[in-house]
C-alpha positions in Angstrom: 47.6 -165.7 -106.1 45.3 -164.4 -108.9 44.6 -160.9 -107.7 45.4 -158.3 -110.4 46.0 -155.8 -107.7 48.7 -158.0 -106.1 50.3 -158.4 -109.5 50.3 -154.6 -109.9 51.9 -154.2 -106.5 54.7 -156.7 -107.3 55.4 -155.0 -110.6 55.6 -151.6 -108.9 57.3 -152.5 -105.7 60.7 -150.8 -106.5 58.8 -147.5 -107.0 56.8 -148.0 -103.8 60.0 -148.4 -101.9 61.6 -145.3 -103.5 58.5 -143.3 -102.6 58.6 -144.5 -99.0 62.2 -143.3 -98.7 61.1 -139.8 -99.7 58.5 -139.8 -97.0 61.0 -141.0 -94.4 63.4 -138.1 -95.2 60.8 -135.7 -93.8 61.7 -135.0 -90.2 58.1 -135.0 -88.8 59.0 -135.1 -85.1 55.8 -134.1 -83.4 57.2 -133.5 -80.0 59.7 -130.9 -81.1 58.1 -127.5 -82.1 60.9 -126.7 -84.5 59.7 -129.6 -86.7 56.1 -128.4 -87.0 56.6 -127.4 -90.6 58.0 -130.8 -91.3 54.9 -132.4 -89.9 52.7 -130.4 -92.2 55.0 -131.3 -95.1 54.5 -135.0 -94.4 50.7 -134.5 -94.2 50.7 -132.6 -97.5 52.8 -135.4 -99.2 50.3 -138.0 -98.0 47.3 -135.9 -99.1 48.9 -135.4 -102.6 49.5 -139.1 -103.0 46.0 -140.1 -101.9 44.6 -137.6 -104.5 47.0 -138.9 -107.2 46.0 -142.5 -106.8 42.3 -141.7 -107.1 41.0 -141.2 -103.6 38.3 -138.5 -103.3 37.4 -135.7 -100.9 41.1 -135.4 -99.9 41.8 -132.7 -97.5 43.8 -131.6 -94.4 41.7 -131.1 -91.2 43.2 -128.6 -88.9 43.5 -129.4 -85.2 45.2 -127.8 -82.2 48.3 -129.7 -83.2 49.3 -131.1 -86.6 46.7 -131.6 -89.3 44.7 -134.7 -89.9 44.7 -136.2 -93.5 41.3 -137.4 -94.7 40.3 -139.1 -97.9 37.5 -141.4 -99.0 36.2 -143.6 -101.9 32.5 -144.5 -101.3 31.1 -146.1 -104.5 30.3 -149.8 -103.5 26.7 -149.7 -102.4 25.8 -152.5 -100.0 29.5 -153.2 -99.1 31.0 -152.4 -95.7 33.1 -149.3 -95.1 36.6 -149.5 -93.6 38.3 -146.6 -91.8 42.1 -146.9 -92.5 44.2 -145.3 -89.7 47.8 -144.5 -89.3 50.2 -141.7 -88.2 52.9 -139.8 -90.0 54.6 -138.3 -87.0 57.7 -139.9 -85.5 59.7 -140.0 -82.3 62.9 -137.9 -81.7 66.1 -139.5 -82.8 68.3 -139.1 -79.7 70.8 -140.4 -78.8 72.0 -139.6 -82.4 75.5 -141.0 -81.8 74.1 -144.5 -81.6 72.6 -144.5 -85.1 74.8 -146.4 -87.6 73.4 -144.3 -90.5 71.6 -140.9 -90.4 68.1 -141.4 -89.0 66.5 -139.4 -91.8 68.5 -140.8 -94.7 66.8 -144.2 -95.3 69.5 -146.9 -95.7 69.0 -150.5 -96.9 71.1 -153.0 -94.9 70.8 -156.7 -94.3 67.3 -156.9 -95.8 66.0 -154.0 -93.7 65.3 -150.3 -94.3 66.8 -148.2 -91.5 65.3 -144.8 -90.7 63.3 -143.1 -88.0 59.6 -143.9 -88.7 60.3 -146.8 -91.0 58.3 -149.2 -88.9 56.5 -146.7 -86.7 54.5 -145.8 -88.6 55.3 -144.3 -92.0 56.3 -147.6 -93.6 53.0 -149.2 -92.6 51.0 -146.1 -93.6 52.6 -146.2 -97.0 51.7 -149.9 -97.2 48.0 -148.8 -96.8 48.3 -146.1 -99.5 50.1 -148.5 -101.9 47.5 -151.2 -101.3 44.7 -148.7 -102.2 46.7 -147.6 -105.3 47.1 -151.2 -106.5 43.4 -151.9 -106.1 42.4 -148.8 -107.9 44.9 -149.1 -110.7 44.3 -152.8 -111.4 40.5 -152.7 -111.2 39.4 -149.1 -111.5 37.5 -149.5 -108.2 37.8 -150.6 -104.6 36.1 -153.8 -103.3 34.5 -151.9 -100.5 34.0 -148.4 -99.3 37.2 -146.8 -97.8 37.8 -143.8 -95.6 41.4 -142.8 -94.7 42.3 -140.8 -91.5 45.9 -140.1 -90.7 47.2 -138.1 -87.8 50.4 -136.3 -86.9 50.3 -136.2 -83.1 50.2 -139.9 -82.2 53.6 -139.7 -80.5 52.5 -136.9 -78.3 49.1 -138.2 -77.2 46.8 -137.8 -80.2 44.5 -135.2 -78.6 43.5 -133.6 -81.9 42.3 -136.8 -83.5 40.7 -137.9 -80.2 38.5 -134.8 -80.1 37.7 -135.1 -83.8 36.6 -138.8 -83.4 34.6 -137.9 -80.2 32.6 -135.4 -82.2 31.4 -138.3 -84.4 31.5 -136.5 -87.7 29.6 -138.1 -90.6 32.8 -138.6 -92.6 33.9 -141.2 -90.1 30.8 -143.5 -90.4 32.3 -147.0 -90.9 31.8 -150.6 -90.1 35.4 -151.4 -88.9 38.8 -149.8 -88.7 42.1 -151.0 -90.1 45.2 -150.2 -88.1 48.7 -151.1 -89.1 50.8 -149.9 -86.1 51.7 -153.2 -84.6 54.0 -156.1 -85.3 54.3 -159.8 -86.2 55.0 -161.9 -83.1 58.0 -163.5 -85.0 59.5 -163.2 -88.5 57.3 -164.8 -91.1 54.4 -165.5 -88.6 51.2 -163.7 -89.6 49.8 -162.0 -86.5 46.7 -160.1 -85.5 46.8 -158.0 -82.3 43.5 -158.2 -80.5 44.3 -156.5 -77.2 46.1 -153.3 -76.1 47.0 -151.9 -72.8 45.8 -148.4 -72.0 48.0 -145.7 -70.5 48.1 -142.7 -68.3 51.1 -140.5 -68.6 51.7 -138.1 -65.7 54.0 -135.6 -64.2 54.7 -135.5 -60.4 56.0 -132.1 -59.2 57.3 -131.7 -55.7 57.9 -128.2 -54.4 59.8 -127.3 -51.3 61.4 -123.9 -50.6 60.3 -120.8 -52.5 63.7 -120.7 -54.3 66.9 -122.7 -54.7 68.9 -122.7 -51.5 72.7 -123.0 -50.7 73.1 -126.5 -49.2 75.8 -125.3 -46.7 73.6 -122.6 -45.2 70.3 -124.4 -45.3 71.1 -128.1 -45.6 69.6 -130.0 -42.7 66.7 -127.6 -42.2 65.3 -127.0 -45.6 63.3 -129.8 -47.3 64.9 -131.3 -50.4 62.2 -132.0 -53.1 64.4 -134.6 -54.8 64.6 -136.7 -51.7 60.8 -136.3 -51.2 60.2 -137.3 -54.8 62.4 -140.4 -54.3 60.4 -141.3 -51.2 57.1 -141.0 -53.1 58.4 -143.1 -56.1 59.7 -145.8 -53.8 56.3 -146.2 -52.3 54.5 -146.7 -55.6 55.9 -150.2 -56.4 57.5 -152.9 -54.4 60.7 -154.8 -55.2 58.6 -157.5 -56.9 57.0 -155.1 -59.4 53.7 -155.0 -57.5 52.0 -151.6 -57.6 51.2 -150.4 -54.1 48.4 -148.0 -54.9 45.3 -149.2 -53.0 42.6 -150.5 -55.3 44.7 -150.3 -58.4 44.2 -153.9 -59.4 40.4 -154.0 -58.6 38.2 -155.1 -61.6 41.0 -156.4 -63.8 39.8 -158.9 -66.4 42.3 -161.7 -66.7 43.1 -163.6 -69.9 40.9 -166.6 -70.5 42.4 -170.1 -70.0 42.1 -170.5 -73.8 44.1 -167.3 -74.4 46.8 -168.3 -71.9 47.1 -171.7 -73.6 47.5 -170.1 -77.0 50.2 -167.8 -75.6 52.1 -170.8 -74.3 52.1 -172.3 -77.8 53.8 -169.2 -79.3 57.4 -169.4 -80.4 58.8 -167.4 -77.5 62.2 -167.9 -76.1 62.6 -166.0 -72.8 66.4 -166.1 -72.9 66.5 -164.8 -76.4 64.1 -162.1 -75.4 66.2 -161.1 -72.5 69.5 -161.0 -74.4 68.4 -159.8 -77.8 65.5 -157.5 -77.2 65.9 -156.3 -73.6 69.7 -156.7 -73.2 69.6 -156.9 -69.4 71.3 -159.3 -66.9 67.9 -160.6 -65.8 64.2 -160.0 -66.3 62.1 -158.6 -63.5 58.4 -158.3 -62.7 55.5 -159.8 -60.8 56.1 -163.3 -59.5 53.7 -166.0 -60.8 53.2 -164.5 -64.2 54.9 -165.3 -67.5 56.8 -162.7 -69.5 53.9 -162.5 -72.0 51.4 -162.1 -69.2 53.5 -159.3 -67.6 53.9 -157.4 -70.8 50.4 -158.0 -72.3 47.9 -158.5 -69.5 49.2 -156.9 -66.3 49.4 -153.2 -65.3 52.7 -151.5 -65.0 54.1 -148.3 -63.4 57.3 -146.8 -64.8 59.4 -143.7 -64.2 60.7 -142.1 -67.4 62.7 -139.2 -66.3 63.5 -136.8 -63.4 64.4 -133.5 -64.8 65.4 -130.7 -62.4 68.2 -129.5 -60.1 71.7 -129.1 -61.2 73.0 -131.5 -63.9 75.8 -129.6 -65.5 79.5 -130.2 -65.4 81.3 -129.5 -62.2 79.6 -128.8 -58.8 76.8 -126.5 -57.7 75.8 -127.1 -54.0 72.1 -126.2 -54.3 69.0 -127.6 -52.8 66.5 -127.2 -55.6 63.1 -125.6 -55.0 61.3 -128.2 -56.9 61.7 -131.7 -58.5 59.8 -133.4 -61.3 59.3 -137.0 -62.3 57.5 -138.3 -65.4 55.5 -141.4 -64.5 53.3 -143.6 -66.6 51.0 -146.5 -65.9 49.9 -149.2 -68.5 46.4 -150.3 -67.9 44.6 -153.6 -68.9 41.0 -154.5 -69.7 38.7 -153.9 -66.7 40.6 -150.7 -65.8 39.7 -147.1 -66.8 42.1 -144.1 -67.1 39.9 -141.9 -64.9 39.7 -144.3 -62.0 43.4 -145.3 -62.3 44.5 -141.6 -62.2 42.2 -140.8 -59.3 43.6 -143.6 -57.3 47.2 -142.7 -58.1 46.7 -139.0 -57.4 44.9 -139.7 -54.1 47.6 -142.1 -52.9 50.5 -139.7 -53.8 48.9 -136.9 -52.0 48.4 -139.1 -48.9 52.1 -140.2 -48.8 53.7 -136.9 -49.5 56.6 -136.3 -47.0 56.6 -133.4 -44.6 57.8 -130.0 -45.7 56.9 -130.3 -49.4 53.8 -130.1 -51.6 53.1 -132.4 -54.5 51.0 -132.0 -57.6 50.1 -135.0 -59.9 49.2 -133.8 -63.4 47.7 -136.0 -66.2 49.5 -135.3 -69.5 47.6 -137.8 -71.8 45.8 -141.0 -71.6 44.3 -143.9 -73.6 41.9 -146.6 -72.6 42.7 -150.4 -72.8 40.8 -152.5 -75.4 40.1 -156.1 -76.2 38.8 -157.0 -79.7 36.5 -160.1 -80.1 38.1 -162.5 -82.6 34.9 -163.9 -83.9 33.8 -160.8 -85.9 33.7 -161.2 -89.7 36.5 -158.7 -90.3 39.0 -160.5 -88.1 38.0 -163.7 -89.9 38.6 -162.1 -93.3 42.0 -160.9 -92.1 43.0 -164.5 -91.1 42.0 -165.8 -94.5 44.0 -163.1 -96.3 47.1 -163.6 -94.1 47.0 -167.3 -94.5 47.0 -166.9 -98.3 49.9 -164.4 -98.4 52.1 -165.9 -95.6 51.2 -169.6 -96.0 50.7 -170.0 -92.2 47.9 -169.8 -89.7 47.4 -166.5 -88.0 48.3 -166.1 -84.3 46.3 -163.8 -82.0 48.4 -161.7 -79.5 48.0 -158.7 -77.3 50.4 -155.8 -77.2 51.9 -154.2 -74.2 51.8 -150.9 -75.9 49.0 -148.4 -76.3 47.1 -147.1 -79.4 44.6 -144.8 -77.8 42.7 -144.2 -81.1 41.6 -147.9 -81.1 39.7 -147.3 -77.9 38.3 -144.1 -79.3 37.0 -145.9 -82.4 35.3 -148.4 -80.2 33.9 -146.0 -77.7 32.8 -143.1 -80.0 32.2 -144.8 -83.4 31.2 -148.2 -82.2 33.5 -150.0 -84.7 36.0 -152.8 -84.0 39.5 -152.5 -85.2 41.6 -155.0 -87.1 45.1 -154.4 -85.9 47.2 -155.9 -88.8 50.7 -154.8 -88.4 53.9 -155.9 -90.1 56.7 -154.7 -87.9 59.0 -157.0 -85.9 59.9 -157.1 -82.2 63.4 -156.1 -82.9 62.6 -153.1 -85.1 63.9 -150.6 -82.5 60.9 -148.3 -82.6 61.4 -145.2 -80.4 65.1 -146.1 -80.3 68.3 -145.6 -82.5 68.5 -147.7 -85.6 64.8 -148.2 -86.2 64.2 -150.5 -89.1 61.5 -152.0 -91.2 62.1 -155.5 -92.8 61.9 -155.0 -96.5 60.1 -158.3 -97.1 57.5 -157.3 -94.5 56.8 -154.1 -96.4 56.3 -156.1 -99.6 54.1 -158.8 -98.1 52.3 -156.2 -95.9 51.0 -154.5 -99.1 49.9 -157.8 -100.5 48.2 -158.8 -97.2 46.3 -155.5 -97.1 45.2 -155.9 -100.7 43.9 -159.4 -100.1 42.3 -158.4 -96.8 40.3 -155.5 -98.4 39.2 -157.9 -101.2 38.1 -160.5 -98.6 36.3 -157.9 -96.4 34.5 -156.7 -99.5 33.1 -160.0 -100.6 
């Protein structure tokens, strides 16, 4: 590999890793208000580093939530412009007792770097920054025009950046976006994600009596919102994983026969997945679909929590006045968030039990997306990955959601290259999150070679 920028990255890799650890020590948990100052600190660290390495017009852009970080370098006339995206906010760490080492004290173990945010997404954001540093330091210029846009609210819905992108500011004019918030399908296997499920995240609130009631005095006459909520939830999905909302599956675009054939050729072991990644006695879901189809190309409906009532130690015989459930749905190409939520809301209101009222609230949403694989930037990515990893790139979808990818497509008209370097067992959003150290190193090299290829 003859790239001077790659040589620079290899020489400076120990420093890159040490710098990443400093960023990982910042507790930028966007969902907890007490960490708002930490989120700003992470943004300021990234802005300072982008300025130090030679990026221009570096600034924080204030939003209703945490600030965006913007930078650019626009000196290659006639070359395309890439919009590099990532997020610096992280998930909460609970349950803390399950971490083998402190979540905000980065620890190297067994070839991995353990810390909250190591894979999702600070490690991958830092790979972008270090790729840009390597290109600027080695050649004094970038091979194409670059804009950088980083956010601090991805883990809580990304509403601030969504509004910013929807306003179509001139500083976002680009030809394609580069997103590293995904993973390799298997260790050592270069991977591009070309499809994402969308999502609607909702709250269902059921209200009964005007106040909490004594179950001895009123039990048998007063409605119990928890039982009503359970009745509603039980009617949303059957025992085979099929969603019962009328019209919910209408218009779904299924994977092509070629895509299904490609998925069957992937190195996927269902038993290993069940035991190592899921850890359950058996897998569940819609009959007639493979695990990859169920997780990449079929809608889902999940219940995430049911806060309310009495949950403390001991006993309190109370009929609660209200009950709440947090419910999300993953959407696939052919579906829209507006239609899916309308169908869900209408169905819930139709099946509400007697004696209670129900309210379905939309908390946040993101559209599904599917990226054509024949665009020149995807092709440049496959060439770069083949060179760095020594293998042909596989194309996959992700069951997760990255709402900003849909926003880039819908508002800016640009395709996204989703080139991520995590692994399926990185425990993102869970205790003992990790980032494979070799993937951090090769990820930087892959990004360098991709930017060079895209700028040819």
